[in-house]
N, C-alpha and C positions, 0 to 999 in steps of 0.2 A: 900465302895465306891468310899470313894478319892483314895485309895491305886489303885482298879484300875485303874484310870484314869490318874493316876503319874505313871503307866508300859509305857507308849508310845505307838506304835504301830499303826496297823489302824480299822479300825473299816469294818463292814461287809459290809455295804452299800458303803466303799469308794472299797473294794476291789471286789464287785460283778462291779459295775461300769468300774474300770480297764480291767475286764477280759472282759466285753461286748465291752469297747473300742477296745481293742487286738482283740476280735472275728470279729468285722468290720472290722478291718485293714487286716487282716489274709485271709479275705474273696475277697475283694477287689484286693489282691495280686493275689489269687490264680485265680480269672475271669481275671486281665491281661493277666497272663500267659498262659490262656487258647485264650483269642483274638490272642496273640502273635503267639501261635503254628498254628491258624488257616491261619494266616494273610501269614506265610511261608509255609503252604501246599500251597496257592491259588498261591502264588509268583513261586513255586515250577513248578506248573500245567501249568502257565502261561508261563513260560522258556520252559519248553517241550511240547508245542503248537507252539510256537513263532520258536525253533529248527525243531520242524516236519514240518514246512508250509514253512521254508527258503532251509530247504533239498531238498523237493519236486520242489518248483522253479527254484533251484539249477539243477536239474536233469533233467528239461524240458529244459531250459537255457541251457542246455550241448549237447542235440540231434541233430541231424539233421536237418532241416526245415520241410522236409517233414514226416518226424518219427513222430514230434510234428499235424500238422495237422491230419494223420491219426489216432491221438489219440483222435479227437478233441471228444465231450461229457463229461458227467458226469460222475465219476469213485467215489465211495463212499467205504469208508473202513473204520476200527477202529483199534486203538491202544493199545496197553496193556500196555503202561506207563501213558495213562489218566487213572480215572474212568472210570469205565462202564458207556457204554451211549454214550461214543464219538463214533463222525463221524466226519470224515477228509473227506471232497469234492475235487478233482481236477474237474476242467474243459477247456477245453479250445474251444477259438469258433474265428471264423473272427473277428477283431475289425470293431466296426459299419461303424466307417467313414471312412475305407480305401476302396480306389479306385481298388485295386490291390488287389491279393491273396498272396501279400509278406508280412502281416503283422497279428500277431494274437494274441488274449487276453488271458494270463492263470490265474487262478487263483485257492487260495489254500481256502479253509473253514475250519476250526478245531474247532468244536462244541463241548462242554461238560458239564455235569449237575451240577450243583453246589447249594447247601443251599437255595440263594436267587432267582434259575431259572435257566439260561443255560448263560456260556461265552461262547465268539466267536470272534477267530481272523480269520482275512482274508488279504490276501496277494493277490496283481496282479502286473502282468507286461506283458511288449509288448515283442514279439519276431519277429525279423525282418528277412527275407530271407537274406543274404548275397550274 
C-alpha cells in the first residue's frame, strides 16, 4: 500500500472535481457565446429598422409638399430584411396645432417580433410648404 501512495498522481476524486469545474466553465462559455449572438442579431435588426425608417422619412421630405399631402393616411408594408411578422407603417397627417395647411407631420413606425415581445422604432418629422 505504501508503494501506491509514493507514486504520486491524482486521486479519482480530484480528477472528477477538476472535470466538474471544467464542465461548468465550458457551459458558462457556451451560454455567453449564445447571448452574444442574440445581442448581435438584435443590434442588426435595430440598425436595419432605423435605416428603413430614415429612408422613408427622407423619401417623404424629398417630395413636393402637395405630393406629401396627397399621400395622407396610413400605409402598411413589410420588409424582407426584418424577421417575418414585421410591419412598417407610414402615416402623414395635418399637424394638430397648425392653423394653416402649410405643415404636416409624417411618422414611420417599424415593428418586428422578438422573443420577449415586439420591438418598435418610431420616427417623426414635420414637413412645411416652402
